[in-house]
C-alpha positions in Angstrom: -9.3 5.4 -17.5 -8.6 8.2 -15.0 -5.2 8.5 -13.3 -6.5 8.0 -9.8 -8.4 4.9 -10.8 -5.6 2.9 -12.3 -3.0 4.0 -9.7 -5.3 3.4 -6.8 -6.4 0.1 -8.1 -2.8 -1.1 -8.5 -1.9 0.0 -5.0 -5.0 -1.6 -3.4 -4.5 -4.8 -5.3 -0.9 -5.0 -4.2 -1.9 -4.6 -0.6 -4.5 -7.4 -1.0 -2.2 -9.8 -2.9 1.1 -9.2 -1.1 0.5 -7.3 2.2 3.9 -8.2 3.6 5.5 -5.8 1.2 3.9 -2.8 2.9 6.0 -3.4 6.1 9.3 -1.9 4.7 7.3 1.1 3.5 5.7 1.6 6.9 9.1 1.3 8.6 10.6 3.8 6.1 7.9 6.4 6.4 7.1 6.2 10.2 10.5 5.2 11.5 9.3 1.8 12.8 11.2 -1.5 12.9 8.4 -4.0 12.4 9.6 -7.5 11.4 8.7 -8.7 7.9 6.3 -11.4 9.2 4.3 -9.2 11.6 0.5 -9.9 11.3 -1.4 -7.3 9.2 -5.1 -6.8 9.5 -6.7 -5.0 6.5 -9.5 -2.9 7.9 -12.7 -1.7 6.3 -11.8 1.4 4.2 -15.3 2.9 3.6 -16.5 5.6 5.8 -19.6 7.7 5.9 -19.3 11.5 6.4 -21.8 14.3 6.1 -20.7 14.9 2.5 -21.2 11.3 1.6 -19.3 8.0 1.5 -15.5 8.2 1.3 -13.1 5.4 0.4 -9.5 5.4 1.6 -6.7 3.6 -0.3 -5.7 1.6 2.8 -6.4 1.2 6.4 -4.2 -1.4 8.1 -3.9 -2.6 11.7 -0.3 -3.5 12.6 0.5 -4.4 16.2 -1.9 -1.9 18.1 -1.7 0.9 15.6 -3.8 1.8 12.6 -2.0 3.1 9.4 -3.8 5.0 6.6 -1.9 5.4 3.3 -3.2 7.4 0.3 -1.7 7.5 -3.2 -1.9 10.9 -5.0 -1.0 11.2 -8.7 -1.5 14.9 -9.1 -0.7 18.0 -7.1 -3.6 19.0 -4.8 -3.3 22.0 -2.5 -6.3 20.7 -0.6 -4.9 17.2 0.0 -4.4 17.9 3.7 -8.1 18.8 4.0 -9.1 15.6 2.5 -6.7 13.7 4.7 -8.0 15.2 7.9 -11.5 14.4 6.8 -10.5 10.7 6.2 -8.6 10.5 9.5 -11.4 12.1 11.4 -13.9 9.6 10.0 -11.5 6.7 10.9 -10.8 8.1 14.4 -14.5 8.8 15.1 -15.5 5.2 14.4 -13.0 4.0 17.0 -13.6 6.7 19.6 -13.9 5.2 23.1 -15.0 6.3 26.5 -12.0 6.5 28.8 -12.1 7.8 32.4 -15.5 9.4 31.8 -14.5 11.2 28.6 -14.5 10.3 25.0 -11.1 9.9 23.4 -10.5 9.7 19.7 -7.3 8.3 18.2 -6.2 9.5 14.8 -4.5 6.9 12.6 -0.8 7.1 11.5 -1.3 8.6 8.0 0.8 9.5 5.0 0.4 10.6 1.4 2.5 8.9 -1.4 2.9 11.3 -4.3 3.5 9.5 -7.5 4.6 12.5 -9.5 7.1 15.2 -8.7 9.6 15.7 -5.9 7.6 18.2 -3.8 8.9 21.0 -1.6 7.7 19.8 1.8 8.2 16.5 3.7 5.0 17.0 5.6 1.4 18.2 5.1 0.3 20.5 7.9 -3.0 22.0 9.0 -3.6 24.1 12.1 -6.9 23.9 13.9 -7.8 27.0 16.0 -10.2 26.2 18.8 -12.7 28.7 20.2 -10.5 29.2 23.3 -7.6 30.1 21.1 -5.8 26.8 21.5 -4.0 25.7 18.3 -4.0 22.0 17.4 -1.5 21.0 14.8 -2.3 18.2 12.3 0.7 16.9 10.4 1.5 13.9 8.3 4.4 12.7 6.1 4.5 13.4 2.4 6.4 10.7 0.4 7.6 11.4 -3.1 8.3 8.3 -5.3 10.5 10.3 -7.6 13.0 11.0 -4.8 13.8 7.3 -4.5 16.4 6.0 -6.9 16.2 2.5 -8.3 19.1 1.4 -6.0 17.4 2.9 -2.9 14.2 1.2 -3.6 15.9 -2.2 -3.7 18.2 -1.4 -0.8 15.2 -0.5 1.4 12.9 -3.2 -0.1 10.3 -0.6 -1.1 8.9 -2.8 -3.8 5.4 -1.3 -3.6 6.9 1.8 -5.2 8.3 0.0 -8.3 5.1 0.1 -10.4 5.2 3.9 -10.1 8.9 4.3 -10.9 8.2 4.6 -14.6 6.2 7.8 -14.0 9.4 9.9 -13.8 9.8 9.3 -17.5 6.3 10.2 -18.8 7.4 13.7 -19.8 10.0 12.1 -22.2 7.4 10.0 -24.0 7.8 11.7 -27.4 11.6 11.8 -27.1 11.8 8.1 -26.2 9.7 7.0 -29.1 12.0 8.8 -31.5 15.4 8.4 -29.9 16.8 4.9 -30.1 19.6 5.5 -27.7 17.5 7.0 -25.0 15.0 4.3 -25.3 17.7 1.7 -25.0 18.9 3.3 -21.8 15.4 3.1 -20.4 14.9 -0.6 -21.5 18.3 -1.5 -20.0 17.3 0.1 -16.7 14.1 -2.0 -16.7 16.0 -5.2 -17.6 18.1 -4.5 -14.5 14.9 -3.8 -12.4 13.4 -7.1 -13.6 16.6 -9.1 -12.7 16.9 -7.4 -9.2 13.3 -7.9 -8.5 13.4 -11.6 -9.1 16.6 -12.0 -7.1 15.3 -9.9 -4.2 12.0 -11.7 -3.9 13.7 -15.1 -4.2 16.1 -14.2 -1.4 13.2 -13.3 0.8 11.2 -16.5 -0.1 8.6 -14.3 -1.8 9.3 -15.3 -5.4 5.6 -16.2 -5.9 5.0 -12.4 -5.9 7.3 -11.9 -8.9 4.7 -12.5 -11.5 2.1 -10.3 -9.9 4.6 -7.5 -9.4 5.7 -7.6 -13.0 2.1 -7.4 -14.0 1.6 -4.3 -11.9 4.7 -2.6 -13.3 3.5 -3.4 -16.9 0.0 -2.2 -16.2 1.2 1.2 -15.1 3.8 1.5 -17.9 1.2 0.5 -20.5 -1.0 3.3 -19.2 1.7 6.0 -19.1 2.9 5.1 -22.6 -0.5 4.3 -24.1 0.1 6.8 -26.9 3.8 5.8 -27.4 3.6 2.4 -29.0 7.3 1.8 -29.5 8.2 2.5 -25.9 5.2 0.6 -24.6 6.0 -2.5 -26.6 9.7 -2.3 -25.6 8.9 -2.2 -21.9 6.4 -5.1 -22.3 9.0 -7.2 -24.0 11.7 -6.3 -21.4 9.4 -7.1 -18.5 8.3 -10.4 -20.0 5.4 -9.6 -22.2 2.4 -11.7 -21.0 4.4 -12.5 -17.9 4.3 -16.3 -17.9 4.9 -18.0 -14.5 8.3 -19.6 -14.0 8.0 -23.3 -13.3 9.6 -22.8 -9.9 6.9 -20.3 -9.1 4.1 -22.7 -10.2 5.6 -25.3 -7.8 5.7 -22.9 -5.0 2.1 -21.8 -5.5 1.0 -25.4 -5.7 3.0 -26.5 -2.6 1.7 -23.6 -0.6 -1.8 -24.3 -1.7 -1.5 -27.9 -0.6 0.0 -26.8 2.7 -2.9 -24.3 3.3 -5.4 -27.0 2.6 -3.7 -29.5 4.9 -3.3 -27.1 7.7 -6.6 -25.3 7.4 -8.4 -27.0 10.2 -5.6 -26.8 12.7 -4.0 -23.5 11.8 -6.5 -21.0 10.6 -8.6 -21.1 13.8 -5.5 -20.3 15.8 -4.4 -17.4 13.6 -7.9 -15.9 13.6 -8.2 -16.3 17.4 -4.9 -14.5 17.8 -6.2 -11.6 15.6 -9.4 -11.4 17.7 -7.5 -11.3 20.9 -5.0 -8.7 19.6 -7.8 -6.4 18.4 -9.8 -6.8 21.6 -6.7 -6.0 23.7 -6.1 -2.6 22.0 -9.5 -1.5 23.4 -10.1 0.4 20.2 -12.4 -1.9 18.3 -16.0 -3.0 18.8 -17.1 -6.6 18.2 -18.6 -5.4 14.9 -15.1 -4.1 13.9 -13.5 -7.4 14.8 -16.2 -9.3 12.9 -15.6 -7.3 9.8 -11.9 -7.8 10.0 -11.9 -11.5 10.7 -15.1 -12.7 9.1 -16.3 -14.4 12.3 -19.8 -14.0 13.7 -20.3 -12.1 17.0 -21.1 -15.3 18.9 -17.9 -16.9 17.8 -15.9 -13.8 18.8 -17.4 -13.8 22.2 -16.3 -17.4 22.8 -12.7 -16.6 22.2 -10.9 -16.0 25.5 
Protein backbone atom coordinates (compact mmCIF):
# COMPACT_ATOMS: atom_id res chain seq x y z
CA UNK A 1 0.00 0.00 0.00
CA UNK A 2 1.39 3.41 -0.93
CA UNK A 3 2.38 5.85 1.82
CA UNK A 4 -0.02 8.56 0.75
CA UNK A 5 -2.91 6.08 0.67
CA UNK A 6 -2.67 4.75 4.23
CA UNK A 7 -1.74 8.06 5.82
CA UNK A 8 -4.40 10.03 3.97
CA UNK A 9 -6.99 7.35 4.67
CA UNK A 10 -6.26 7.48 8.40
CA UNK A 11 -6.46 11.28 8.46
CA UNK A 12 -9.73 11.43 6.52
CA UNK A 13 -11.28 8.68 8.62
CA UNK A 14 -10.31 10.47 11.83
CA UNK A 15 -12.02 13.62 10.59
CA UNK A 16 -15.14 11.64 9.70
CA UNK A 17 -15.35 9.70 12.96
CA UNK A 18 -14.12 12.31 15.45
CA UNK A 19 -14.30 15.77 13.85
CA UNK A 20 -14.16 17.55 17.22
CA UNK A 21 -10.49 16.59 17.52
CA UNK A 22 -9.56 18.86 14.60
CA UNK A 23 -10.43 22.01 16.58
CA UNK A 24 -7.25 22.04 18.74
CA UNK A 25 -5.21 21.53 15.57
CA UNK A 26 -6.96 24.44 13.83
CA UNK A 27 -6.41 26.62 16.91
CA UNK A 28 -2.72 25.67 17.05
CA UNK A 29 -1.93 26.21 13.37
CA UNK A 30 -4.03 29.28 12.63
CA UNK A 31 -3.92 31.03 16.00
CA UNK A 32 -7.65 30.68 16.60
CA UNK A 33 -9.54 30.14 19.84
CA UNK A 34 -12.53 28.07 18.74
CA UNK A 35 -14.40 26.26 21.52
CA UNK A 36 -14.30 22.47 21.47
CA UNK A 37 -18.00 22.18 20.65
CA UNK A 38 -18.15 24.61 17.72
CA UNK A 39 -20.13 23.14 14.77
CA UNK A 40 -18.04 21.71 11.93
CA UNK A 41 -19.37 21.20 8.41
CA UNK A 42 -17.37 18.78 6.27
CA UNK A 43 -17.53 20.11 2.73
CA UNK A 44 -17.16 18.27 -0.56
CA UNK A 45 -13.46 17.65 -1.22
CA UNK A 46 -13.52 16.77 -4.93
CA UNK A 47 -12.76 19.53 -7.42
CA UNK A 48 -12.48 19.57 -11.20
CA UNK A 49 -9.52 21.33 -12.76
CA UNK A 50 -8.17 21.48 -16.30
CA UNK A 51 -5.75 18.68 -15.47
CA UNK A 52 -8.53 16.48 -14.11
CA UNK A 53 -10.23 15.77 -10.82
CA UNK A 54 -8.34 16.50 -7.61
CA UNK A 55 -9.22 15.31 -4.12
CA UNK A 56 -8.17 17.22 -1.02
CA UNK A 57 -7.63 15.61 2.39
CA UNK A 58 -10.07 17.95 4.12
CA UNK A 59 -12.29 20.92 3.49
CA UNK A 60 -14.03 22.14 6.63
CA UNK A 61 -16.43 25.00 7.34
CA UNK A 62 -15.95 26.38 10.85
CA UNK A 63 -17.84 29.54 11.78
CA UNK A 64 -17.68 31.50 8.50
CA UNK A 65 -14.26 30.27 7.37
CA UNK A 66 -13.18 27.35 5.19
CA UNK A 67 -10.11 25.34 6.25
CA UNK A 68 -8.13 23.10 3.94
CA UNK A 69 -5.61 20.67 5.48
CA UNK A 70 -3.32 18.33 3.55
CA UNK A 71 -1.13 15.50 4.91
CA UNK A 72 2.22 15.02 3.20
CA UNK A 73 4.39 12.00 3.97
CA UNK A 74 7.35 12.82 1.73
CA UNK A 75 9.33 15.90 0.81
CA UNK A 76 7.94 17.58 -2.31
CA UNK A 77 9.47 20.77 -3.63
CA UNK A 78 6.34 21.36 -5.70
CA UNK A 79 3.91 21.04 -2.80
CA UNK A 80 3.17 24.75 -2.82
CA UNK A 81 2.17 24.48 -6.49
CA UNK A 82 -0.24 21.67 -5.69
CA UNK A 83 -1.67 23.62 -2.77
CA UNK A 84 -2.37 26.75 -4.79
CA UNK A 85 -4.07 24.59 -7.43
CA UNK A 86 -6.28 23.02 -4.74
CA UNK A 87 -7.01 26.37 -3.13
CA UNK A 88 -7.74 28.06 -6.43
CA UNK A 89 -10.24 25.31 -7.28
CA UNK A 90 -11.89 25.71 -3.86
CA UNK A 91 -11.95 29.51 -4.11
CA UNK A 92 -13.25 29.48 -7.68
CA UNK A 93 -16.24 27.36 -6.70
CA UNK A 94 -17.22 29.91 -4.07
CA UNK A 95 -16.47 33.08 -6.08
CA UNK A 96 -19.23 35.67 -5.67
CA UNK A 97 -20.27 38.87 -7.40
CA UNK A 98 -19.79 41.73 -4.93
CA UNK A 99 -20.32 45.39 -5.83
CA UNK A 100 -20.24 44.61 -9.53
CA UNK A 101 -17.02 42.58 -9.44
CA UNK A 102 -16.27 38.93 -8.81
CA UNK A 103 -14.44 38.24 -5.58
CA UNK A 104 -12.73 34.92 -4.79
CA UNK A 105 -11.89 33.86 -1.25
CA UNK A 106 -9.01 31.43 -0.74
CA UNK A 107 -9.42 28.93 2.13
CA UNK A 108 -7.22 28.93 5.23
CA UNK A 109 -4.79 26.16 4.29
CA UNK A 110 -1.86 24.28 5.77
CA UNK A 111 0.29 21.23 5.05
CA UNK A 112 1.04 18.68 7.78
CA UNK A 113 4.38 17.00 7.12
CA UNK A 114 4.49 13.55 8.67
CA UNK A 115 8.25 13.08 8.27
CA UNK A 116 11.17 15.36 9.07
CA UNK A 117 11.43 18.69 10.85
CA UNK A 118 11.72 20.92 7.78
CA UNK A 119 13.49 24.23 7.45
CA UNK A 120 10.64 26.65 6.91
CA UNK A 121 7.44 27.30 8.82
CA UNK A 122 5.63 28.46 5.68
CA UNK A 123 5.30 27.49 2.04
CA UNK A 124 5.42 30.57 -0.16
CA UNK A 125 4.76 31.35 -3.81
CA UNK A 126 4.93 34.72 -5.54
CA UNK A 127 2.57 35.47 -8.43
CA UNK A 128 3.77 38.18 -10.80
CA UNK A 129 0.89 39.91 -12.57
CA UNK A 130 1.22 41.46 -16.06
CA UNK A 131 1.30 44.97 -14.57
CA UNK A 132 4.22 44.00 -12.34
CA UNK A 133 2.15 43.65 -9.19
CA UNK A 134 3.34 40.80 -6.94
CA UNK A 135 0.84 38.67 -5.05
CA UNK A 136 2.18 36.53 -2.23
CA UNK A 137 0.58 33.16 -1.52
CA UNK A 138 1.72 31.70 1.80
CA UNK A 139 0.49 28.94 4.10
CA UNK A 140 1.74 27.24 7.29
CA UNK A 141 3.86 24.08 7.19
CA UNK A 142 3.39 21.88 10.27
CA UNK A 143 5.95 19.17 11.08
CA UNK A 144 4.69 16.37 13.33
CA UNK A 145 8.24 15.45 14.36
CA UNK A 146 8.67 18.84 16.04
CA UNK A 147 5.95 18.00 18.56
CA UNK A 148 7.01 16.01 21.59
CA UNK A 149 4.70 13.49 23.23
CA UNK A 150 4.06 15.87 26.13
CA UNK A 151 3.31 18.80 23.83
CA UNK A 152 0.79 16.76 21.86
CA UNK A 153 -1.13 15.92 25.03
CA UNK A 154 -0.76 19.39 26.50
CA UNK A 155 -2.25 20.99 23.38
CA UNK A 156 -4.71 18.12 22.77
CA UNK A 157 -3.33 17.51 19.27
CA UNK A 158 -4.61 13.93 19.24
CA UNK A 159 -4.92 13.86 15.45
CA UNK A 160 -1.11 13.80 15.30
CA UNK A 161 -0.75 10.72 17.53
CA UNK A 162 -1.09 8.05 14.80
CA UNK A 163 1.88 9.65 13.01
CA UNK A 164 4.09 9.99 16.10
CA UNK A 165 5.63 6.57 15.44
CA UNK A 166 7.07 7.72 12.12
CA UNK A 167 9.99 9.41 13.85
CA UNK A 168 11.25 5.91 14.71
CA UNK A 169 11.03 4.28 11.29
CA UNK A 170 14.73 4.84 10.55
CA UNK A 171 15.54 2.76 13.64
CA UNK A 172 13.56 -0.28 12.49
CA UNK A 173 16.50 -2.67 12.21
CA UNK A 174 18.05 -1.48 15.47
CA UNK A 175 14.80 -1.81 17.43
CA UNK A 176 14.25 -5.38 16.24
CA UNK A 177 17.72 -6.37 17.46
CA UNK A 178 18.21 -4.22 20.57
CA UNK A 179 15.98 -5.33 23.47
CA UNK A 180 16.78 -2.26 25.54
CA UNK A 181 15.91 0.26 22.84
CA UNK A 182 12.73 -1.64 21.99
CA UNK A 183 11.71 -1.60 25.66
CA UNK A 184 12.16 2.18 25.76
CA UNK A 185 9.87 2.54 22.74
CA UNK A 186 7.24 0.19 24.17
CA UNK A 187 7.33 1.98 27.54
CA UNK A 188 6.76 5.27 25.73
CA UNK A 189 3.74 3.83 23.93
CA UNK A 190 2.38 2.36 27.16
CA UNK A 191 2.49 5.91 28.52
CA UNK A 192 0.82 7.24 25.35
CA UNK A 193 -1.97 4.69 25.73
CA UNK A 194 -2.56 5.61 29.37
CA UNK A 195 -2.51 9.37 28.73
CA UNK A 196 -4.77 9.03 25.71
CA UNK A 197 -7.44 7.20 27.68
CA UNK A 198 -7.22 9.66 30.58
CA UNK A 199 -7.30 12.71 28.31
CA UNK A 200 -10.30 11.55 26.28
CA UNK A 201 -12.11 10.46 29.45
CA UNK A 202 -11.58 13.89 31.01
CA UNK A 203 -13.11 15.51 27.91
CA UNK A 204 -16.09 13.13 27.81
CA UNK A 205 -14.74 11.68 24.56
CA UNK A 206 -13.69 8.23 25.76
CA UNK A 207 -15.80 6.58 23.05
CA UNK A 208 -13.06 7.79 20.67
CA UNK A 209 -10.38 5.83 22.51
CA UNK A 210 -10.90 2.55 20.68
CA UNK A 211 -10.88 4.19 17.24
CA UNK A 212 -7.80 6.27 18.03
CA UNK A 213 -5.86 3.21 19.22
CA UNK A 214 -6.89 1.47 16.01
CA UNK A 215 -5.49 4.34 13.93
CA UNK A 216 -2.23 4.36 15.91
CA UNK A 217 -1.89 0.61 15.45
CA UNK A 218 -2.71 0.78 11.73
CA UNK A 219 0.09 3.28 11.05
CA UNK A 220 2.62 1.50 13.29
CA UNK A 221 1.80 -1.83 11.60
CA UNK A 222 2.55 -0.25 8.25
CA UNK A 223 5.78 1.45 9.38
CA UNK A 224 7.10 -1.76 10.97
CA UNK A 225 5.59 -4.20 8.47
CA UNK A 226 9.03 -5.76 7.93
CA UNK A 227 10.04 -5.64 11.61
CA UNK A 228 7.90 -8.36 13.16
CA UNK A 229 9.25 -8.08 16.70
CA UNK A 230 8.68 -4.34 16.99
CA UNK A 231 5.31 -4.58 15.24
CA UNK A 232 4.03 -7.28 17.60
CA UNK A 233 5.37 -5.43 20.63
CA UNK A 234 3.51 -2.26 19.70
CA UNK A 235 0.31 -4.18 18.95
CA UNK A 236 0.45 -5.83 22.37
CA UNK A 237 1.26 -2.57 24.14
CA UNK A 238 -1.58 -0.70 22.45
CA UNK A 239 -4.09 -3.46 23.13
CA UNK A 240 -3.80 -5.98 20.31
CA UNK A 241 -7.23 -6.28 18.73
CA UNK A 242 -8.33 -3.23 20.73
CA UNK A 243 -11.42 -4.60 22.45
CA UNK A 244 -13.89 -1.99 23.65
CA UNK A 245 -14.00 -1.27 27.36
CA UNK A 246 -17.35 -2.02 28.97
CA UNK A 247 -17.74 1.66 29.88
CA UNK A 248 -17.19 2.64 26.25
CA UNK A 249 -19.82 0.15 25.10
CA UNK A 250 -22.29 1.67 27.55
CA UNK A 251 -21.47 5.18 26.36
CA UNK A 252 -21.98 4.19 22.72
CA UNK A 253 -25.24 2.45 23.55
CA UNK A 254 -26.50 5.36 25.65
CA UNK A 255 -25.62 7.94 23.02
CA UNK A 256 -27.22 5.84 20.32
CA UNK A 257 -30.44 5.66 22.34
CA UNK A 258 -30.28 9.39 22.95
CA UNK A 259 -29.80 10.06 19.25
CA UNK A 260 -32.78 7.89 18.37
CA UNK A 261 -35.00 9.51 21.00
CA UNK A 262 -34.02 13.03 20.06
CA UNK A 263 -33.85 12.54 16.30
CA UNK A 264 -37.20 14.08 15.43
CA UNK A 265 -36.93 17.09 17.71
CA UNK A 266 -33.20 17.77 17.48
CA UNK A 267 -31.77 16.96 14.09
CA UNK A 268 -34.09 19.32 12.24
CA UNK A 269 -32.97 22.22 14.46
CA UNK A 270 -29.26 21.44 14.01
CA UNK A 271 -29.60 21.11 10.25
CA UNK A 272 -31.60 24.33 10.01
CA UNK A 273 -28.91 26.17 11.99
CA UNK A 274 -26.26 24.87 9.58
CA UNK A 275 -28.31 26.02 6.58
CA UNK A 276 -28.75 29.50 8.08
CA UNK A 277 -25.07 29.77 9.01
CA UNK A 278 -23.89 28.78 5.53
CA UNK A 279 -26.40 31.07 3.84
CA UNK A 280 -25.40 34.04 6.00
CA UNK A 281 -21.76 33.81 4.94
CA UNK A 282 -22.82 34.65 1.38
CA UNK A 283 -20.20 32.25 0.06
CA UNK A 284 -22.32 29.17 -0.68
CA UNK A 285 -24.89 28.35 -3.30
CA UNK A 286 -28.01 26.35 -2.52
CA UNK A 287 -26.33 23.40 -4.21
CA UNK A 288 -23.35 23.72 -1.83
CA UNK A 289 -25.70 23.78 1.17
CA UNK A 290 -27.59 20.78 -0.18
CA UNK A 291 -24.37 18.78 -0.52
CA UNK A 292 -23.26 19.70 3.00
CA UNK A 293 -26.59 19.04 4.76
CA UNK A 294 -28.23 16.37 2.62
CA UNK A 295 -31.40 18.47 2.28
CA UNK A 296 -33.20 19.04 -0.99
CA UNK A 297 -33.27 22.50 -2.55
CA UNK A 298 -36.96 22.94 -1.76
CA UNK A 299 -36.39 22.15 1.91
CA UNK A 300 -33.48 24.61 2.06
CA UNK A 301 -35.60 27.41 0.59
CA UNK A 302 -38.25 26.91 3.26
CA UNK A 303 -35.79 27.50 6.11
CA UNK A 304 -35.97 31.13 7.19
